[in-house]
C-alpha positions in Angstrom: 161.5 -12.4 114.3 161.6 -9.2 112.2 161.9 -10.1 108.5 164.9 -7.8 108.1 166.8 -9.5 110.9 166.0 -12.9 109.3 167.3 -11.7 105.9 170.5 -10.2 107.5 171.1 -13.5 109.4 170.6 -15.6 106.3 173.2 -13.5 104.4 175.7 -13.4 107.2 175.3 -17.2 107.7 176.3 -17.7 104.0 179.5 -15.7 104.6 180.3 -17.8 107.7 179.7 -21.0 105.8 182.1 -20.0 103.1 184.6 -19.2 105.8 184.1 -22.6 107.3 184.6 -24.3 104.0 187.9 -22.4 103.5 189.0 -23.9 106.9 188.1 -27.5 105.9 184.9 -27.5 108.0 181.2 -27.9 106.9 178.6 -25.3 107.6 174.8 -25.4 107.5 172.1 -22.9 108.1 168.9 -23.6 110.0 166.0 -21.1 110.0 164.9 -22.0 113.5 165.4 -24.5 116.3 163.1 -27.1 114.8 165.1 -27.1 111.5 168.3 -27.2 113.5 167.1 -30.3 115.3 166.0 -32.0 112.1 169.3 -31.3 110.4 171.4 -32.5 113.4 169.5 -35.8 113.4 170.0 -36.2 109.7 173.8 -35.7 110.2 174.1 -38.2 113.1 173.4 -41.8 112.0 171.3 -43.9 114.3 173.4 -46.3 116.4 176.2 -43.6 116.8 177.8 -43.0 120.1 177.2 -39.4 121.0 178.1 -37.2 124.0 178.8 -33.5 124.8 180.5 -31.2 127.3 177.7 -29.1 128.7 176.3 -27.7 125.4 173.3 -25.6 126.3 172.6 -25.0 122.6 172.1 -28.7 121.9 169.7 -28.9 124.9 167.8 -25.8 123.8 167.0 -27.2 120.3 165.9 -30.5 121.8 168.8 -32.5 120.4 169.8 -34.1 123.8 166.3 -35.2 124.5 166.0 -36.7 121.0 169.3 -38.6 121.4 168.3 -39.9 124.9 165.0 -41.2 123.6 166.2 -42.4 120.2 168.3 -45.2 118.8 171.6 -43.8 119.8 174.3 -44.6 122.3 174.1 -41.4 124.3 176.9 -41.1 126.8 175.3 -39.1 129.5 178.0 -37.8 131.9 175.5 -36.0 134.1 173.8 -39.3 135.0 176.8 -41.6 134.9 177.8 -43.6 137.9 181.4 -42.9 137.0 181.5 -39.4 135.7 185.2 -39.5 134.9 184.8 -42.6 132.8 181.9 -41.0 130.9 184.1 -37.9 130.3 187.0 -40.0 129.0 184.6 -42.1 126.8 183.9 -38.8 124.9 187.4 -39.0 123.3 186.4 -42.2 121.4 182.8 -41.2 120.6 181.4 -41.1 117.1 180.0 -37.6 117.7 180.7 -34.8 120.1 178.3 -32.0 120.5 179.6 -28.5 121.2 178.9 -24.8 120.7 181.0 -21.7 120.5 181.6 -19.0 123.1 182.4 -16.8 120.2 182.6 -17.3 116.4 184.0 -15.0 113.7 182.3 -14.1 110.5 185.0 -15.9 108.6 184.6 -19.2 110.5 187.0 -19.2 113.4 185.5 -20.8 116.6 186.6 -19.6 120.1 185.9 -21.6 123.2 187.0 -21.1 126.8 186.9 -23.8 129.5 187.5 -24.5 133.1 187.7 -28.3 133.4 188.9 -28.3 129.8 187.4 -31.6 128.8 185.3 -29.8 126.3 188.1 -27.9 124.5 190.3 -30.9 124.5 187.6 -33.1 122.9 186.9 -30.5 120.3 190.6 -30.4 119.4 191.2 -34.1 119.2 189.5 -37.5 119.8 185.9 -37.8 118.8 185.4 -38.9 115.2 183.1 -36.0 114.5 182.4 -32.7 116.2 179.0 -31.0 115.6 178.7 -27.4 116.7 175.3 -25.9 117.3 175.8 -22.2 117.1 173.1 -19.5 117.5 173.6 -16.3 115.5 174.0 -14.4 118.7 177.5 -16.0 119.0 178.8 -14.3 115.8 181.5 -11.7 116.2 183.5 -9.5 113.7 186.9 -11.1 114.4 188.9 -13.2 116.8 189.5 -10.3 119.2 185.8 -9.6 119.5 185.1 -13.4 119.8 187.6 -13.6 122.6 186.1 -10.6 124.4 182.7 -12.2 124.1 184.0 -15.5 125.6 185.6 -13.7 128.5 183.0 -11.0 129.2 179.7 -12.7 128.3 180.0 -16.5 128.3 182.4 -16.9 131.2 180.5 -14.7 133.8 177.2 -16.3 132.9 178.6 -19.8 133.2 180.4 -18.9 136.4 177.1 -17.7 137.9 175.3 -20.8 136.5 177.7 -23.2 138.2 177.8 -21.2 141.4 181.6 -20.5 141.2 183.4 -18.0 143.4 185.0 -15.8 140.7 185.3 -12.0 140.3 183.3 -12.2 137.1 180.4 -14.0 138.8 180.3 -11.0 141.2 180.9 -8.2 138.7 179.5 -9.6 135.4 182.7 -9.0 133.5 186.2 -10.5 133.2 188.8 -9.5 135.8 191.5 -11.7 134.2 191.5 -13.6 137.6 193.6 -16.5 138.9 190.9 -17.6 141.2 190.8 -21.3 142.1 187.4 -21.4 140.6 188.4 -19.6 137.4 186.4 -20.8 134.4 189.1 -19.5 132.0 191.8 -22.2 132.3 192.2 -23.0 128.7 191.2 -21.2 125.5 190.8 -23.0 122.2 190.8 -21.2 118.8 189.6 -23.6 116.1 190.8 -22.0 112.9 191.3 -25.1 110.6 190.3 -28.8 110.6 193.0 -31.0 109.4 190.6 -34.0 109.0 188.0 -33.2 106.3 184.5 -33.9 107.4 185.2 -34.1 111.1 183.9 -30.6 112.0 180.4 -29.5 111.1 178.6 -26.4 112.2 174.9 -25.7 112.3 174.2 -22.0 112.4 170.8 -21.4 113.9 168.7 -18.3 113.3 168.0 -17.8 117.1 169.7 -16.8 120.3 171.1 -20.0 121.9 173.4 -20.6 124.8 175.6 -18.0 126.4 
């Protein structure tokens, strides 16, 4: 990566971290995927129950593989005999892994969801929520973060899941009411009432969608 891009990202990450602190959330900066993985495993104690709601960023840094093979109680909804039970177990997990569909430079996190298990768990339930966020997710403000969620993340995920939505066919949000819509609920995380619950690792890489 170009040294000037690296420097810009380092400086911007510090601004975001200060914004997170003002919102009762903790922020960390990782120079690359390997450092992000190391930091995540330092934050999550061995023996913890951990799960997620389809977090590609956690997969991309190798965190999910590390949890599956390590000394953790990883609740794997994708391989569970009873998927609904696994999803519901997330609300009482020690750690919930997530990312952002868009995040502002002052620490507001925007997520959009179809099934809505992900946004509901972020909002309430798990004892800790750990966000893995690539620097590609950062936006100037909530309006831009919302536009990113609707016009970048949603169409890509709709295509990934094989959904029959206008955005899957056109590549941009049509504000649809399709039965397959992936934009059922939108969560804006602007403050954490419980100190220490929400932690964010900003990764100097492009992660997720």
